[in-house]
Structures are given as C-alpha cells and as structure tokens.
C-alpha positions in Angstrom: 52.8 29.2 91.3 53.0 29.8 95.3 55.0 27.0 96.0 57.5 28.1 93.4 57.8 31.5 94.8 58.5 30.2 98.2 61.5 28.2 97.0 62.6 30.9 94.9 62.8 33.3 97.9 64.3 31.1 100.1 67.0 30.6 97.5 67.5 34.1 97.2 67.6 34.4 101.1 70.2 31.5 101.6 72.6 33.1 99.2 72.6 36.3 100.6 73.4 34.9 104.0 76.0 32.9 102.2 77.4 36.0 100.6 78.0 37.9 103.9 79.4 35.0 105.8 82.2 34.5 103.0 82.8 38.7 103.3 86.1 39.3 105.2 84.9 41.1 108.4 86.1 45.1 108.0 89.3 46.4 109.7 88.8 48.4 112.4 90.4 51.9 112.3 93.3 52.0 114.3 92.8 53.9 117.6 95.3 56.7 118.7 96.2 56.6 122.3 97.3 60.2 124.0 100.5 58.2 123.9 100.9 58.5 120.2 100.1 62.1 120.2 101.9 65.2 120.3 101.1 68.8 119.5 102.7 71.8 117.5 102.9 75.4 118.5 102.5 78.0 115.8 104.7 81.1 115.4 103.6 83.4 112.1 106.5 85.3 111.2 106.8 88.4 108.6 109.3 90.1 106.9 111.1 92.5 109.3 111.4 95.7 107.7 111.2 99.7 108.8 109.5 101.0 105.9 106.2 102.9 106.2 104.6 100.1 104.1 104.9 97.9 106.9 101.8 96.7 108.1 101.2 94.8 111.4 98.9 92.0 112.0 97.2 92.2 115.1 96.5 88.9 117.5 93.0 89.3 116.4 93.7 89.3 112.7 96.2 86.3 113.2 93.2 84.1 114.9 91.4 84.6 111.5 94.3 83.1 109.4 93.3 80.1 107.8 95.7 77.0 108.4 96.0 73.7 106.3 98.0 71.2 107.5 100.0 68.5 105.1 101.5 65.4 105.5 103.6 64.8 102.4 101.8 66.1 99.6 98.5 65.3 100.8 96.0 67.4 103.2 96.0 65.9 106.7 93.5 68.5 108.0 91.4 70.3 106.3 91.4 74.2 106.4 90.1 76.0 109.2 90.8 79.3 111.1 93.7 79.2 113.2 91.4 79.9 116.5 89.6 76.8 116.0 92.3 74.8 114.7 93.6 71.5 116.5 96.9 71.5 117.4 96.8 67.3 118.5 98.5 65.7 115.8 99.8 61.8 115.8 103.1 61.3 116.1 105.1 61.1 112.7 107.3 62.5 110.1 106.7 64.8 107.0 103.9 67.5 108.3 104.0 71.1 106.8 101.6 74.2 107.6 100.3 76.5 105.0 99.2 79.9 106.6 97.2 82.7 104.9 95.3 85.7 105.5 92.2 84.8 103.4 92.0 82.7 100.2 92.6 83.6 97.0 88.9 84.2 96.0 88.5 86.3 99.0 91.6 88.6 97.8 89.8 89.8 95.1 85.9 89.7 96.1 86.0 91.4 99.3 85.8 95.4 100.0 83.0 95.6 97.4 85.2 93.6 94.6 88.5 95.9 95.0 89.9 92.9 97.0 92.3 92.5 99.9 95.8 92.3 100.7 96.9 88.4 100.9 99.3 86.9 103.5 100.4 83.4 103.2 103.6 81.0 103.5 104.0 77.3 104.2 106.5 75.8 106.8 109.4 73.3 106.6 108.5 70.0 107.2 108.6 69.0 111.0 107.8 65.7 112.8 105.5 65.4 115.6 107.1 63.5 118.5 104.5 61.8 121.3 103.9 63.5 124.1 105.5 66.8 122.7 105.1 69.9 121.8 106.9 71.0 118.2 107.6 74.5 117.5 106.5 75.6 114.0 107.0 78.8 112.1 105.5 80.4 109.1 107.1 82.6 107.3 104.3 84.7 105.9 104.9 87.1 103.0 102.6 89.2 100.9 101.1 87.0 97.9 99.1 89.4 95.4 99.9 92.6 93.7 97.8 95.9 94.2 97.5 98.9 91.9 96.1 102.5 92.5 95.6 105.6 90.6 96.2 109.1 90.9 95.0 111.8 88.9 97.3 115.3 88.8 95.1 118.3 89.4 95.2 119.1 85.8 93.1 116.0 84.9 89.8 117.9 86.9 90.8 121.2 85.6 90.1 120.4 82.2 87.9 117.6 82.1 85.2 119.1 84.5 82.1 116.6 83.1 83.8 113.3 84.2 87.2 111.5 84.0 88.3 107.8 85.3 90.1 104.7 84.8 88.5 101.3 84.3 89.7 97.7 84.8 87.7 95.0 83.4 88.4 91.4 84.0 85.6 88.8 83.5 82.6 89.9 86.0 84.9 92.2 87.9 85.1 95.9 87.6 87.3 98.7 89.0 86.4 101.9 88.5 89.0 104.9 90.0 87.2 108.3 89.4 87.4 111.5 91.6 85.9 109.6 94.5 88.0 106.4 94.7 91.4 107.6 92.7 94.1 109.7 94.6 94.6 112.8 94.1 98.0 114.9 93.5 97.7 118.8 94.2 101.0 120.9 94.5 103.2 117.8 94.5 101.3 116.5 97.2 99.6 112.8 96.8 96.7 112.1 98.5 96.1 108.4 98.0 92.7 107.0 97.3 91.5 103.0 96.9 94.0 100.3 96.0 92.6 97.6 93.8 94.3 93.9 94.7 95.1 91.0 92.1 96.2 87.3 92.7 99.4 86.7 90.5 100.7 83.5 88.7 103.5 81.2 89.7 105.9 83.7 88.4 104.8 86.8 90.4 102.8 88.7 87.6 99.5 89.7 86.2 98.8 91.6 83.3 95.7 94.2 83.4 94.2 96.0 80.7 93.0 99.8 81.6 90.9 102.1 79.6 91.0 106.0 80.4 87.8 107.7 79.8 87.7 111.7 80.1 85.1 114.1 79.1 85.3 118.1 79.0 85.6 120.5 76.4 87.5 117.7 74.7 86.8 114.0 75.1 90.0 111.7 75.0 89.9 107.7 75.3 92.9 105.8 75.6 93.7 102.3 76.7 96.7 100.5 78.1 98.3 97.8 79.7 100.1 97.4 83.0 101.9 93.9 84.4 101.5 94.1 88.3 104.3 92.3 90.7 103.8 90.2 93.3 104.2 92.1 97.1 104.2 95.6 95.1 101.7 98.3 94.3 102.1 99.8 91.1 100.7 103.3 90.9 99.5 105.1 87.8 99.9 108.7 88.2 97.8 110.4 85.0 98.7 114.0 83.7 97.2 115.9 81.2 98.8 118.0 78.8 96.7 120.5 77.0 99.4 121.5 74.3 99.4 118.3 72.9 95.7 117.0 73.7 97.1 114.1 75.7 97.8 111.9 78.8 101.1 111.4 80.3 101.2 108.4 82.3 103.8 108.3 85.0 104.4 104.3 86.5 105.5 104.2 90.0 106.0 100.8 92.2 105.7 100.8 96.1 106.8 97.4 97.9 104.6 96.2 100.6 105.2 94.1 103.8 104.3 92.2 106.5 106.0 93.4 109.7 105.2 91.6 113.2 105.8 88.1 115.1 102.9 86.3 116.3 103.4 83.7 118.7 100.2 81.4 119.2 99.8 79.4 122.0 97.3 78.9 124.8 99.3 81.2 126.9 98.7 84.4 124.8 95.3 85.4 126.6 95.7 85.7 130.3 93.1 86.8 132.9 94.1 89.2 135.5 93.4 88.2 138.7 94.2 91.3 140.4 97.6 90.3 141.7 99.7 91.5 139.1 102.8 93.6 140.0 103.1 97.1 138.4 106.7 97.7 137.2 107.3 101.3 135.6 110.0 103.5 134.5 110.7 107.1 133.6 113.2 109.5 132.1 115.8 111.1 134.7 114.5 114.0 136.2 116.2 117.2 138.2 114.7 118.9 141.3 113.7 122.3 140.9 113.1 124.3 144.2 111.4 127.3 142.7 108.5 128.4 144.5 104.9 128.1 142.3 102.0 130.1 143.2 99.1 127.2 143.1 96.5 130.3 142.1 98.4 131.1 138.9 100.0 128.0 138.4 99.6 126.8 134.1 97.9 129.7 133.3 100.9 131.3 131.2 
C-alpha cells in the first residue's frame, strides 16, 4: 500500500512540473521611462460674475477639490485630493480631468444633514507630450440646488407655540423653524440656513414639504417644490388671519462660483527676506498750515 502511495505522489508531482513548464511565462509590465512621461498644470475656473451671490474659492479650499483623471471613458487614476494628485502622466491622448469640491454624498450629509454647495466640472480632452507640461483648464460650476425658508413676522405673531417647515427624504429630515429659518420683519429679510440637494441629469429635484403651526389655531399644509441646479429656492411664508391660511411666495436666487485658481508648484513660496516692496498711494497736496502737536487730533 505504501508502495502505491509513493508512486501516486510521484506521478502528481511530475504532472505539476510538466504543467508549470508548459505554461507561458507572464509578460512583464512595460516600464515607463522618464522620456515617456509628461505632466499637466491644472487651472480651476469659475463663472465670472459680479453678483452678491458669487462665492470665492480660496487656495486652501481648492487644494481639497477631488480630482479624477480619465483616459477615454475609463478611470486612469483614482480620485484624490488636488493637493495630493500626481501630475505626471504617460505620454498619450484622450485624457480628461473631473474636478469636484466634494462628492455627491458629502453634498447632502455634511453640516448635520443640511449639506453643502457643490462645484464640479470636466475638462476637454487633452494630450500629454513626453517631457512637456500641458496646461489644463476645468470650468467648475454649481452642481446642486438649495432651498431656504423665510417666515414673515405674521407667522410667529399668531403661532406663538411653534411653527416649522419640514422636508423629509428617506433618512434625511430638514426642519426650518424659529432657529434655522430666516425671518422677514418690516420688509427686511434675515436669512437662515440653506439645505442642499443633488439634482438629476436635467438639473432638477422635487421636494415635498409640510408646514406645521400651532397657536390659537393649528394648521398643517403640504406642498411640493421643484428645485433647479445652481439656484436657491426661497419659500416665503405669510399668514393671513382673515383666511386662516398660509400664503406662500417662491423666489429663486442664482448662485455662482467666482474665481480663477491656478494650481502649480510655484503657488507657495517662502520669503527669504530679499523681497522688494512696491507701494503706491493716491495723489496728495501739500498743506503748510501750522499744527499744534498738543491739540492735534482732539477735535
């Protein structure tokens, strides 16, 4: 029995050796030399606007943009923060860069569920040439939508117990009340919190809201609102005692990104103390009036 067992093991070992011998050797991965590499210099651009709703992105904020590099339709380099991105690429054609200030998930989960404004954009296809640096521009615009609520002074005047507008979507609940909502007193609007929502491919998102108010009379009212990409929809709630009902006004306010951010290794420089100072001032005229130093500035 032992003799047969030894023969069987020998046959198996021989079969393994033959199989490994007949298998083709793995093809070594091509080694990219420095002569076959190029680089890119990224510029994030925003919509140049002069409205009060424009937002300036700082260099520190830009450093945390999420960058994904594509080649054709395939992901060539996984998503990384801009400050950590490797700008060295193999020479070739069909590269594209997608930049976003945060992920879609972060856009609706940060700030205790209120979300945040999200900027995103894709570059045009570009080529990387060996030994050269290719300038690449990504135009970023607002990619989500926002909603805010403003309570007219007539609402807290009547509903002295409580009042709120609640938006519920899945596990996400947003409540605009006396603390988080804005107010309108004497025609002046004090803005409150803004809740952000992702939009579909057409740039829209529909929300359902419920108004609850408790005072001498309790009222509940449900409505829907279609949000639009790059706009904040404002619900202005007014209470009319004559009709015992709410009057709702809707406004839209566009939101922009305003800045041009050039990202390169030269952005951060250490002053060695030899920097030349250049200053300028407005024209002035000489005044020969005598001044009493003891009383100067005391008028």
